[in-house]
VONUDO-296588 format. One record per residue (C-alpha): residue number from 1; residue in one letter; z, x, y. Coordinates in steps of 0.05 Angstrom, whole numbers, plus 5000, padded with zeros to 4 digits. Example, Ala and Ser with C-alpha at 12.3 -4.5 7.8 and 13.67 -1.06 7.14 Angstrom:
residues 2
nr:1 rest:a zz:5156 xx:5246 yy:4910
nr:2 rest:s zz:5143 xx:5273 yy:4979
***
This chain:
residues 245
nr:1 rest:m zz:8051 xx:2598 yy:8520
nr:2 rest:i zz:8052 xx:2600 yy:8597
nr:3 rest:l zz:7977 xx:2588 yy:8599
nr:4 rest:q zz:7984 xx:2529 yy:8552
nr:5 rest:r zz:8038 xx:2499 yy:8597
nr:6 rest:i zz:7992 xx:2506 yy:8657
nr:7 rest:a zz:7933 xx:2475 yy:8618
nr:8 rest:d zz:7977 xx:2417 yy:8596
nr:9 rest:l zz:7993 xx:2401 yy:8669
nr:10 rest:f zz:7919 xx:2387 yy:8682
nr:11 rest:f zz:7896 xx:2366 yy:8613
nr:12 rest:p zz:7956 xx:2337 yy:8577
nr:13 rest:r zz:7953 xx:2338 yy:8501
nr:14 rest:v zz:7984 xx:2282 yy:8461
nr:15 rest:c zz:8003 xx:2273 yy:8388
nr:16 rest:l zz:7946 xx:2241 yy:8349
nr:17 rest:c zz:7995 xx:2196 yy:8313
nr:18 rest:c zz:8049 xx:2173 yy:8362
nr:19 rest:g zz:8018 xx:2190 yy:8430
nr:20 rest:k zz:8077 xx:2233 yy:8452
nr:21 rest:d zz:8062 xx:2291 yy:8498
nr:22 rest:l zz:8056 xx:2356 yy:8459
nr:23 rest:e zz:8098 xx:2418 yy:8472
nr:24 rest:p zz:8059 xx:2483 yy:8483
nr:25 rest:d zz:8074 xx:2507 yy:8412
nr:26 rest:e zz:8052 xx:2441 yy:8379
nr:27 rest:k zz:7981 xx:2428 yy:8355
nr:28 rest:h zz:7952 xx:2358 yy:8345
nr:29 rest:l zz:8017 xx:2329 yy:8320
nr:30 rest:c zz:8086 xx:2330 yy:8351
nr:31 rest:a zz:8141 xx:2364 yy:8311
nr:32 rest:g zz:8168 xx:2297 yy:8288
nr:33 rest:c zz:8101 xx:2271 yy:8262
nr:34 rest:m zz:8085 xx:2338 yy:8230
nr:35 rest:k zz:8151 xx:2335 yy:8194
nr:36 rest:d zz:8136 xx:2264 yy:8171
nr:37 rest:l zz:8064 xx:2279 yy:8150
nr:38 rest:p zz:8060 xx:2242 yy:8083
nr:39 rest:l zz:8035 xx:2298 yy:8038
nr:40 rest:t zz:8008 xx:2276 yy:7971
nr:41 rest:r zz:8020 xx:2342 yy:7935
nr:42 rest:y zz:7966 xx:2319 yy:7887
nr:43 rest:w zz:7939 xx:2390 yy:7884
nr:44 rest:k zz:7999 xx:2406 yy:7839
nr:45 rest:l zz:7984 xx:2348 yy:7791
nr:46 rest:r zz:7927 xx:2348 yy:7740
nr:47 rest:n zz:7937 xx:2274 yy:7731
nr:48 rest:n zz:7950 xx:2232 yy:7793
nr:49 rest:p zz:7927 xx:2163 yy:7818
nr:50 rest:m zz:7869 xx:2195 yy:7856
nr:51 rest:s zz:7842 xx:2236 yy:7797
nr:52 rest:d zz:7852 xx:2179 yy:7748
nr:53 rest:s zz:7811 xx:2133 yy:7793
nr:54 rest:f zz:7756 xx:2186 yy:7801
nr:55 rest:n zz:7750 xx:2200 yy:7726
nr:56 rest:a zz:7753 xx:2127 yy:7707
nr:57 rest:l zz:7693 xx:2112 yy:7751
nr:58 rest:i zz:7654 xx:2170 yy:7721
nr:59 rest:q zz:7670 xx:2147 yy:7651
nr:60 rest:r zz:7647 xx:2076 yy:7668
nr:61 rest:q zz:7581 xx:2104 yy:7695
nr:62 rest:m zz:7569 xx:2143 yy:7631
nr:63 rest:g zz:7586 xx:2084 yy:7586
nr:64 rest:s zz:7636 xx:2077 yy:7529
nr:65 rest:d zz:7592 xx:2114 yy:7479
nr:66 rest:i zz:7599 xx:2181 yy:7514
nr:67 rest:q zz:7665 xx:2217 yy:7524
nr:68 rest:y zz:7668 xx:2246 yy:7593
nr:69 rest:t zz:7691 xx:2318 yy:7597
nr:70 rest:p zz:7717 xx:2359 yy:7630
nr:71 rest:y zz:7769 xx:2322 yy:7671
nr:72 rest:g zz:7754 xx:2326 yy:7746
nr:73 rest:y zz:7812 xx:2343 yy:7791
nr:74 rest:a zz:7826 xx:2306 yy:7855
nr:75 rest:a zz:7872 xx:2320 yy:7914
nr:76 rest:a zz:7883 xx:2298 yy:7986
nr:77 rest:l zz:7926 xx:2330 yy:8039
nr:78 rest:f zz:7962 xx:2266 yy:8061
nr:79 rest:f zz:7965 xx:2191 yy:8049
nr:80 rest:y zz:7921 xx:2149 yy:8093
nr:81 rest:r zz:7975 xx:2105 yy:8124
nr:82 rest:g zz:8003 xx:2083 yy:8191
nr:83 rest:g zz:7990 xx:2127 yy:8252
nr:84 rest:f zz:7967 xx:2184 yy:8208
nr:85 rest:r zz:7900 xx:2148 yy:8199
nr:86 rest:a zz:7885 xx:2174 yy:8269
nr:87 rest:i zz:7877 xx:2244 yy:8242
nr:88 rest:t zz:7813 xx:2230 yy:8204
nr:89 rest:k zz:7789 xx:2181 yy:8256
nr:90 rest:a zz:7796 xx:2234 yy:8311
nr:91 rest:l zz:7746 xx:2278 yy:8273
nr:92 rest:k zz:7700 xx:2223 yy:8248
nr:93 rest:y zz:7693 xx:2182 yy:8312
nr:94 rest:k zz:7719 xx:2224 yy:8370
nr:95 rest:r zz:7688 xx:2293 yy:8354
nr:96 rest:n zz:7757 xx:2326 yy:8351
nr:97 rest:f zz:7733 xx:2386 yy:8312
nr:98 rest:a zz:7795 xx:2427 yy:8328
nr:99 rest:a zz:7838 xx:2376 yy:8293
nr:100 rest:g zz:7790 xx:2372 yy:8235
nr:101 rest:v zz:7791 xx:2448 yy:8226
nr:102 rest:f zz:7868 xx:2450 yy:8233
nr:103 rest:f zz:7881 xx:2400 yy:8177
nr:104 rest:a zz:7823 xx:2425 yy:8134
nr:105 rest:k zz:7856 xx:2494 yy:8137
nr:106 rest:l zz:7922 xx:2463 yy:8112
nr:107 rest:l zz:7883 xx:2428 yy:8055
nr:108 rest:g zz:7846 xx:2492 yy:8037
nr:109 rest:k zz:7910 xx:2533 yy:8036
nr:110 rest:a zz:7943 xx:2482 yy:7989
nr:111 rest:l zz:7883 xx:2483 yy:7942
nr:112 rest:s zz:7880 xx:2559 yy:7942
nr:113 rest:e zz:7952 xx:2561 yy:7917
nr:114 rest:s zz:7939 xx:2511 yy:7862
nr:115 rest:d zz:7923 xx:2531 yy:7790
nr:116 rest:l zz:7877 xx:2471 yy:7786
nr:117 rest:f zz:7830 xx:2492 yy:7842
nr:118 rest:r zz:7836 xx:2567 yy:7838
nr:119 rest:d zz:7771 xx:2574 yy:7798
nr:120 rest:v zz:7728 xx:2533 yy:7846
nr:121 rest:d zz:7665 xx:2573 yy:7860
nr:122 rest:l zz:7625 xx:2526 yy:7903
nr:123 rest:v zz:7644 xx:2475 yy:7957
nr:124 rest:v zz:7596 xx:2417 yy:7972
nr:125 rest:p zz:7608 xx:2365 yy:8027
nr:126 rest:i zz:7589 xx:2293 yy:8012
nr:127 rest:p zz:7526 xx:2281 yy:8055
nr:128 rest:l zz:7510 xx:2226 yy:8104
nr:129 rest:h zz:7443 xx:2192 yy:8104
nr:130 rest:w zz:7399 xx:2226 yy:8156
nr:131 rest:t zz:7397 xx:2165 yy:8201
nr:132 rest:r zz:7473 xx:2161 yy:8204
nr:133 rest:r zz:7479 xx:2235 yy:8216
nr:134 rest:w zz:7427 xx:2231 yy:8271
nr:135 rest:r zz:7466 xx:2175 yy:8306
nr:136 rest:r zz:7533 xx:2211 yy:8299
nr:137 rest:g zz:7506 xx:2280 yy:8311
nr:138 rest:y zz:7546 xx:2313 yy:8255
nr:139 rest:n zz:7576 xx:2303 yy:8186
nr:140 rest:q zz:7652 xx:2306 yy:8188
nr:141 rest:a zz:7654 xx:2326 yy:8114
nr:142 rest:e zz:7617 xx:2390 yy:8131
nr:143 rest:t zz:7670 xx:2410 yy:8182
nr:144 rest:i zz:7724 xx:2401 yy:8129
nr:145 rest:a zz:7683 xx:2434 yy:8074
nr:146 rest:r zz:7669 xx:2498 yy:8113
nr:147 rest:e zz:7742 xx:2510 yy:8127
nr:148 rest:v zz:7764 xx:2494 yy:8056
nr:149 rest:a zz:7711 xx:2541 yy:8029
nr:150 rest:a zz:7736 xx:2596 yy:8076
nr:151 rest:q zz:7806 xx:2586 yy:8051
nr:152 rest:l zz:7783 xx:2589 yy:7978
nr:153 rest:g zz:7737 xx:2648 yy:7992
nr:154 rest:v zz:7676 xx:2614 yy:7962
nr:155 rest:p zz:7607 xx:2591 yy:7987
nr:156 rest:c zz:7597 xx:2524 yy:8021
nr:157 rest:k zz:7529 xx:2494 yy:8007
nr:158 rest:t zz:7515 xx:2438 yy:8056
nr:159 rest:d zz:7444 xx:2424 yy:8034
nr:160 rest:l zz:7453 xx:2418 yy:7959
nr:161 rest:l zz:7462 xx:2342 yy:7958
nr:162 rest:r zz:7423 xx:2290 yy:7998
nr:163 rest:r zz:7434 xx:2217 yy:8008
nr:164 rest:v zz:7369 xx:2182 yy:7989
nr:165 rest:r zz:7390 xx:2111 yy:8006
nr:166 rest:h zz:7420 xx:2085 yy:8070
nr:167 rest:t zz:7479 xx:2046 yy:8043
nr:168 rest:k zz:7520 xx:1995 yy:8081
nr:169 rest:t zz:7590 xx:2016 yy:8103
nr:170 rest:q zz:7641 xx:2015 yy:8047
nr:171 rest:t zz:7698 xx:1992 yy:8092
nr:172 rest:r zz:7698 xx:1918 yy:8075
nr:173 rest:l zz:7674 xx:1923 yy:8002
nr:174 rest:d zz:7718 xx:1916 yy:7941
nr:175 rest:s zz:7719 xx:1970 yy:7887
nr:176 rest:e zz:7664 xx:1936 yy:7846
nr:177 rest:r zz:7617 xx:1929 yy:7906
nr:178 rest:r zz:7632 xx:2000 yy:7930
nr:179 rest:a zz:7609 xx:2029 yy:7863
nr:180 rest:s zz:7546 xx:1986 yy:7864
nr:181 rest:n zz:7532 xx:2003 yy:7936
nr:182 rest:v zz:7529 xx:2078 yy:7925
nr:183 rest:s zz:7500 xx:2079 yy:7854
nr:184 rest:g zz:7441 xx:2126 yy:7853
nr:185 rest:a zz:7448 xx:2141 yy:7927
nr:186 rest:f zz:7452 xx:2217 yy:7919
nr:187 rest:r zz:7405 xx:2269 yy:7890
nr:188 rest:i zz:7400 xx:2344 yy:7886
nr:189 rest:n zz:7362 xx:2365 yy:7948
nr:190 rest:k zz:7325 xx:2421 yy:7913
nr:191 rest:s zz:7330 xx:2464 yy:7851
nr:192 rest:p zz:7378 xx:2521 yy:7873
nr:193 rest:v zz:7368 xx:2592 yy:7850
nr:194 rest:w zz:7433 xx:2624 yy:7828
nr:195 rest:t zz:7444 xx:2699 yy:7828
nr:196 rest:g zz:7480 xx:2730 yy:7769
nr:197 rest:a zz:7520 xx:2793 yy:7765
nr:198 rest:e zz:7482 xx:2858 yy:7756
nr:199 rest:g zz:7450 xx:2861 yy:7688
nr:200 rest:k zz:7467 xx:2788 yy:7673
nr:201 rest:p zz:7424 xx:2726 yy:7679
nr:202 rest:p zz:7436 xx:2678 yy:7737
nr:203 rest:e zz:7490 xx:2627 yy:7726
nr:204 rest:g zz:7506 xx:2561 yy:7760
nr:205 rest:p zz:7575 xx:2545 yy:7788
nr:206 rest:k zz:7631 xx:2533 yy:7738
nr:207 rest:h zz:7672 xx:2488 yy:7784
nr:208 rest:i zz:7642 xx:2449 yy:7842
nr:209 rest:l zz:7689 xx:2419 yy:7894
nr:210 rest:l zz:7664 xx:2358 yy:7932
nr:211 rest:i zz:7693 xx:2348 yy:8001
nr:212 rest:d zz:7701 xx:2284 yy:8043
nr:213 rest:d zz:7748 xx:2259 yy:8097
nr:214 rest:v zz:7779 xx:2199 yy:8061
nr:215 rest:f zz:7784 xx:2178 yy:7989
nr:216 rest:t zz:7789 xx:2103 yy:7978
nr:217 rest:t zz:7766 xx:2081 yy:7909
nr:218 rest:g zz:7727 xx:2144 yy:7891
nr:219 rest:a zz:7660 xx:2108 yy:7886
nr:220 rest:t zz:7623 xx:2155 yy:7933
nr:221 rest:a zz:7652 xx:2217 yy:7899
nr:222 rest:a zz:7634 xx:2190 yy:7830
nr:223 rest:a zz:7563 xx:2176 yy:7853
nr:224 rest:c zz:7557 xx:2248 yy:7877
nr:225 rest:e zz:7586 xx:2274 yy:7812
nr:226 rest:s zz:7531 xx:2236 yy:7775
nr:227 rest:a zz:7478 xx:2275 yy:7814
nr:228 rest:l zz:7514 xx:2341 yy:7801
nr:229 rest:r zz:7534 xx:2328 yy:7728
nr:230 rest:n zz:7486 xx:2377 yy:7696
nr:231 rest:m zz:7496 xx:2431 yy:7749
nr:232 rest:g zz:7570 xx:2448 yy:7745
nr:233 rest:r zz:7617 xx:2451 yy:7686
nr:234 rest:r zz:7669 xx:2414 yy:7725
nr:235 rest:v zz:7663 xx:2372 yy:7789
nr:236 rest:s zz:7726 xx:2357 yy:7829
nr:237 rest:i zz:7740 xx:2323 yy:7895
nr:238 rest:a zz:7786 xx:2340 yy:7954
nr:239 rest:t zz:7795 xx:2301 yy:8019
nr:240 rest:l zz:7839 xx:2303 yy:8081
nr:241 rest:a zz:7869 xx:2235 yy:8065
nr:242 rest:c zz:7870 xx:2183 yy:8009
nr:243 rest:v zz:7894 xx:2111 yy:8005
nr:244 rest:e zz:7953 xx:2098 yy:7961
nr:245 rest:h zz:7936 xx:2068 yy:7894
***
């Protein structure tokens, strides 16, 4: 505590959301903003606006002739609103990995306590195209995914999916254009070899959890699910934040 006070004199830390100076026992958010963090609590709800949007997109991709099963779960730690948007932006654009790990740990802990996500056996971050990753130097989804996987006690496979098309940013596109923009943009990077229990044949994962920083319409997650559809019995999505639907 004393060392933190001394460090704060030379390198003052401020709240990501309101800009207020942080106390030595505060991390990334001041006590007031942490108290007001708009938690979604979607990890407790099988059906929620985020999961409904995700599954509706998958069903539309498959067509009306095929009934999509099983239902993919979806959860975000907090709503992407107001000053709290700065949390994901700090990781994505400012290389604030400490903040990313801190909030990813909160997300992972919430998921680990949920009956919906307790059977997840593989975590997969949504990949960037290699040119975008090269420019940025890292994939923020991987930072989140590794911490979530650690909290769930399962493997994190960062090279399972690859982005085969360099798509334009989704920021200014409507839901229809977002889906079209990322359609067919992801593929399995290679045929993985699964190891089965002793005396049993190898099995693939039963429940794959996709990870990203922000969930907007679900178009990117649904495009990834399409690539993974024959690999896992259930594909779900979890993010640090989601827009309110």
